[in-house]
C-alpha positions, 0 to 999 in steps of 0.5 A: 253363874253370872260371872261364868256366862257374862250374863250381866254384861250380855244384857240377860239373866237367869230368866231370860236364858231359862225361857230360851233354852226352853223355846229353843228345846221346844222347837228341837225335841222333833229330832228325838223321835225323827232321827231314829225313826230315819236311821233305823231303816238301816236296821238300827234299834230304835230306842238305842238311836233315840238315847244316842240322839239324846246323848248326842245332842247333850254332849255337843250343846253343853260344850258349845255353852261352857266353851264357847258361851253362845246359845247354839243347840246341837243335835244329830243333823236332818239331812245328815240322817238321810244321807247316810240312811238313803245314800250310804246304806240304802243306795251303796249298799253298805252296813250302817256299821261302816256308816258309822265309822265313815261318821266316825273319822269325819268327825276326827277330820273336823277336829283336826281342821278345828285344831288347825285353825282351817276352818276358821280360814274358810269363814274368813275366806268367804266374801261379804256378801255371801256373809250377809246372805247367808242369815237371809238364807236360812231364814228362808229355809227355816221358814219353808220348814215351818210352813211345811211342817205346820202344813200351811203349805204342801211340798209334793212331787207333782206330775212333771218329768218323773211320770212324763218319761216313766217307760213303765207308765207308758207301757202300762198305758197308765200315764193319763191316769197318773197325771190327772191323779198327780198333785198340780204342782210342787209347792202349794197350800195345805188343807187349811181347813185341817184342825192342825193347820188351824191350830198353826195359824192360831199359834202363828197369829198368837205370836205375832201379836205378843211380838209386836206387843213386846211381851217377853217370852212371846215365843215360847208363850205361843208354843205352850198356849198352842200345845194346851189348846191341842191337848184340851180339844184333843187334836193331839192325843195326851202319851201313853205314859210320861217316861221310859225306863228302857235305856239299853244302849248296846245295840249301836254303842261301840259297833262303828266298823272301822275295818271295813274301810279299808277292806276289811272282812266286814266291808259288805259290798266290796268296799271301794277306798275311792267310793268311801272317800268320796262319801266322807267328803261328802259327809265332811262338806255338808257338816261343815258349811251347815255348821258355818252357815248355821253359826254365821246366820244365827250369830248375826240375828243375835249380835253376836257378830264383832265390827269386822263381822267375824265371830269371836270364840267360833273355834269353840262352837266348831270344836264342839261340833266336831266332838259331838260328831265324834262321840255320836258315832261312838254311841250310834247316831249320824253326824251332829251338827249345830241347829238352825232352831237356835234362832228361836232361842236367841229371838227369845232372847237367848244371848249366853252359854246358858241357853245352851245348858238349859237345853242340854239338860233337857236333851239328858232328862229326855233319855227318860222322860222322851214322850214328854217332849213328844207332847209338843206337836209340830203345829206348836213349834212351826209358828216359832220357826216361820217368826224367825224367818221374819227375825233374820231377813233383814242381813239381805240389806247389806248386800249391793244388789246393784252391783252384780258381782255381789248380788248374783252370788248372794242371790243364789245362797239366797234361793237354794237354800230352801228350793234345794232344802240345804244350807251347805248346797246354797254356800256352795253354789254361791261360791261356784258363782263367785269364782266363776264371776273372777274368772270371767273377769280377768282377776284370778289374783284377787280369787282367794284360793281357799275359795277357789278350792272349795268351789272345786270341791262342791262341783265334785260333790254336787257331780258324784253324790 
C-alpha cells in the first residue's frame, strides 16, 4: 500500500490518510440525504436515489484515488441536482427519465473531451491570474456554505425587487404588509442564541484552538466532539435505527430515456432538439468548470501543483469524474462531480489517493448504514468548511492587484463564486472580462482562442439558461 499510494514519498502515513478520509466524508455525508430530497421532487424514488448517490460517489471517488492518486472525493453535485430538478423537469417540463438521458450523454461528452486531451487543454489555456484567483474564490465560497449551514448567517431574498414590482401584491393591497414582514436584507446574522448556532460556534472555537496548537486531526476531533456533545445534550436526536435493508434500486436503475432526446415517443412535452442541446451544453459547462475549479483550488492547497502551476495526472482525475457521471445516470442520479469539501481532508493531512479510497468505502458502507452518516449534524461539519476558507484565501497573493488587467478578471472570479453560489459562474465571468480587456486593448493576437470560445459559450449560457 505504501508503494502503490507513495505514502512515504508524499510525507504521509496510513493513519494520516484514514483520518483525512474520515474528515472528508464527515463533511460530504450530507449529500446522501440532500441529493434524493432534491431529485425526489421530480417523482424519482427517494430510497433508490439515495442508493444511487452512494454508489455514484463511491465509483467516482474510488476511481479518483486509484487512477490519479489524489485525495479528491466525488458525489452528485449540489447545484447540478437543482438544475436537473427545477430547470429541466419542473420548469422545462421534461421527464426525469429524459433528464437522466441528458446527463448520460453529457457524461459521454466528458469522457471524449478527457481522452482527447481537450479538458486539460482548457485548463492550460487559463490565464495565470484566473488560476490563482480560483482557490481563493473557492475558499470564500466554501466559507459562505459553512456559515450558512451553521446558521451563523441567514441568507434570504429580502423585500426588494420582487415585492416592489409585484402587480399581484399591488392589486391585493398587501404591498406594505409584505415589506414590513419581509427580512431586512439578503445576508444577515442568524439567530446566534439558538442551540445549533452555539454548537457550531463551539466547534469553530475548538477547531481554531486545536489548529493553532497544531494538533494532528484537529478538524476531525472537533467534528466528533461537537457531534457527541450535541447528541449528549439532546440538540441532535439519535437515529431510530442504524441501518436500512431497503436496497431496491430498480425504480431508477437504467430508467434513462435516450429515445426522447431525439424526439421519441417518451419525449414528454414536445422535445425540442435545440432546447435539449442547450441544456446539455449547460450541464457540460457547469460540471466541466466546477470540476476544473475544484481540482485546481484544492490541489493548490495540498501542494500538488508542479513548478509550472499545473496539476500532474489531472487527466485521470477528470476521467474518473466523467465515468462517474455516466455511471450515475445509469444508476439514477444527476451529474457527479468533484467536491470542494475534499479540501477538509487535505487540510487534515490527506496527500494521496488512499484518502479517496477511504471515502469510497464509507460511501459503500452507507448503502446499508446511511442512518449512521445522518448522525453527523451540519453544526458539527460547518466549522470545517469555514476553516478551509481561511486556508485557501492565501492564493490571491499571487495575483498582481496593481495591474488591472490581472486584477479585474481575478476580482470577478473571487467575488462571484460566493455571490452567485457557483464555481463555474465565477470562472465564466472572469474569462469574459479577461477576453473583453484583451479586445479593448487591441491584443486580439495574444488572446487564446480556447479562452475566447469559452467566454462566448458562457455568454450564451448566461443568456439562455
